[in-house]
C-alpha positions in Angstrom: 44.1 58.3 27.1 45.9 55.2 28.2 49.6 55.6 27.8 50.9 53.3 25.1 54.2 53.5 23.3 53.8 52.8 19.6 56.8 51.4 17.7 57.1 51.3 13.9 54.5 48.5 13.6 52.1 50.5 15.8 52.3 53.5 13.4 51.9 51.2 10.4 48.8 49.7 11.9 47.5 53.1 12.7 48.1 54.3 9.2 46.3 51.2 7.9 43.3 51.9 10.1 43.1 55.5 8.7 43.5 54.3 5.1 40.9 51.6 5.1 37.8 53.8 5.5 39.0 56.3 2.9 38.7 53.8 0.1 35.0 53.4 0.9 34.2 57.1 1.0 31.4 57.7 -1.5 30.8 60.7 -3.7 29.1 63.5 -1.8 30.0 62.4 1.7 31.3 65.0 4.0 34.5 63.7 5.7 35.0 64.6 9.3 38.4 63.5 10.8 38.4 62.7 14.5 41.9 63.4 15.7 42.6 62.1 19.2 44.0 59.6 21.6 42.5 56.4 22.9 39.2 58.1 23.7 38.8 58.6 20.0 40.5 55.4 18.9 38.1 53.3 20.9 40.4 51.7 23.4 38.9 48.5 24.9 35.9 48.6 22.5 34.8 46.9 19.2 35.4 49.4 16.4 31.7 49.8 15.8 31.4 51.1 19.4 34.1 53.7 19.1 33.4 57.4 19.2 33.9 57.9 15.4 31.7 54.9 14.5 28.9 55.9 16.9 29.1 59.5 15.8 28.8 58.6 12.2 25.9 56.3 12.9 24.1 59.1 14.8 24.7 61.6 12.0 23.6 59.2 9.3 20.4 58.4 11.3 19.7 62.2 11.2 20.0 62.2 7.4 23.6 63.6 7.1 25.7 62.1 4.4 28.8 62.0 6.6 31.9 59.8 7.0 33.8 60.1 10.3 37.4 58.9 10.0 39.0 57.5 13.1 42.4 59.2 13.5 42.8 58.3 17.1 46.0 56.7 18.4 46.2 55.4 22.0 48.9 57.1 24.1 49.1 60.2 21.9 49.9 63.5 23.6 49.0 66.7 21.8 52.6 67.0 20.7 52.7 63.5 19.3 49.4 64.1 17.4 50.8 67.3 15.9 53.7 65.4 14.5 51.5 63.0 12.6 48.9 65.5 11.5 50.0 65.7 7.9 49.4 62.0 7.2 46.4 61.8 9.5 44.3 64.2 7.5 43.1 62.9 4.1 43.0 65.3 1.2 39.2 65.2 1.2 38.8 66.1 4.8 36.1 68.7 5.3 36.3 69.3 9.1 38.3 68.1 12.1 37.3 67.2 15.7 40.4 67.6 18.0 40.2 65.5 21.2 43.7 65.6 22.8 45.4 66.5 26.1 44.3 63.7 28.4 47.7 62.0 28.2 49.4 65.3 28.7 47.6 65.7 32.0 48.2 62.1 33.1 51.9 62.6 32.4 52.0 66.0 34.1 53.2 67.8 31.0 53.3 71.6 31.6 50.1 73.1 30.3 52.0 75.6 28.2 53.5 72.8 26.2 50.0 71.2 25.6 48.6 74.5 24.6 51.4 75.2 22.2 50.9 71.8 20.5 47.1 72.2 20.3 47.6 75.7 18.8 49.9 74.2 16.2 47.3 71.7 15.2 44.5 74.3 15.0 46.7 76.6 13.0 47.6 73.9 10.5 44.1 72.6 10.1 42.5 76.1 9.7 45.3 77.0 7.2 43.7 74.3 5.0 40.4 76.0 5.3 38.9 73.3 7.5 36.7 74.1 10.5 37.6 72.7 13.9 35.7 71.5 16.9 38.0 71.5 19.9 37.0 69.0 22.6 38.2 70.0 26.1 39.7 67.7 28.7 40.2 68.1 32.5 43.3 67.2 34.5 43.0 64.7 37.4 42.4 66.5 40.7 45.5 64.9 42.2 47.6 67.1 40.0 46.9 70.1 42.3 44.5 73.0 42.0 46.9 75.3 40.1 47.7 72.7 37.5 44.0 71.7 37.1 42.9 75.3 36.6 45.7 76.2 34.2 45.1 73.0 32.2 41.4 73.5 32.0 41.8 77.1 30.7 43.7 75.8 27.7 40.6 74.9 25.7 38.4 78.0 26.0 41.4 80.2 25.6 42.4 78.5 22.3 38.8 78.4 21.1 38.5 82.1 21.6 41.9 82.9 20.2 41.3 81.0 16.9 37.5 81.4 16.8 36.8 77.6 16.6 34.0 75.6 18.1 34.4 74.4 21.6 32.9 71.4 23.4 34.1 72.0 27.0 34.6 68.5 28.2 34.7 65.4 26.0 33.7 63.0 28.8 30.8 65.1 29.9 27.9 62.8 31.1 30.1 59.7 31.3 33.0 60.5 33.6 32.8 59.2 37.1 29.7 57.1 36.2 30.6 53.4 36.7 27.9 52.3 34.5 29.3 54.3 31.6 33.0 53.8 32.1 35.3 50.8 31.7 36.9 49.3 34.8 40.0 51.5 34.4 37.8 54.5 35.1 39.5 56.4 32.3 37.8 55.1 29.1 34.1 55.1 28.4 32.3 51.8 27.5 30.0 51.5 24.6 27.1 53.1 26.5 29.3 55.9 27.7 30.4 56.6 24.2 26.7 56.8 23.2 26.1 59.4 25.9 29.1 61.4 24.7 27.9 61.3 21.1 24.4 62.4 22.1 25.8 65.3 24.1 28.2 66.4 21.3 25.8 66.2 18.4 24.6 69.8 18.4 28.2 71.0 18.3 29.1 68.5 15.6 26.1 69.7 13.5 27.5 73.2 13.9 30.8 71.9 12.6 29.0 70.3 9.6 27.3 73.6 8.8 30.6 75.4 8.8 32.1 72.7 6.6 29.2 73.1 4.1 29.5 76.9 4.1 33.2 76.6 3.4 32.6 74.2 0.6 30.2 76.6 -1.1 32.8 79.4 -0.8 35.3 77.2 -2.6 32.9 76.2 -5.5 
């Protein structure tokens, strides 16, 4: 969630990160795209400790033939991610995890704007026939009770409106635990990511089931 302004080189680097794993995708793999900010990108971590990498390892260990593509960009707001959505989703994507909004809250962006941007992302992804898992975020308490409540309601409201899967709080089990968070108190460390992955696995497996059902319909 750390706020980082990316110039042209930053976007080129991000595009390269997305492209590299795609060349290694094997036949029969189900491709899940993790679209997010630095919490997805793996800020402050080796790439093999990032959320997408640990999620893929956990799914593979359970026998799932899955590739999780890291489409996280540090500093992205929901609106910024919506603008890069077209090139962030490969043609062979089968499902999308959306983890966004943390930077919106840190910047005090009106919740209505965040909700509209997330709605745009969900609409565009589902229009391609791809199931979505929406990961919720919470606003810092210093933003005030009204802001916190309105922001927090974005995710369950969107999940209900578009009938997509919801994981209420991405950092569940790691937030506020010094042993699981980096020194900035915002980003999880490798152990924290492992806790997040373990907690999210049931929802991700539901997402995979939806992706497989959709694939059968398209056969």
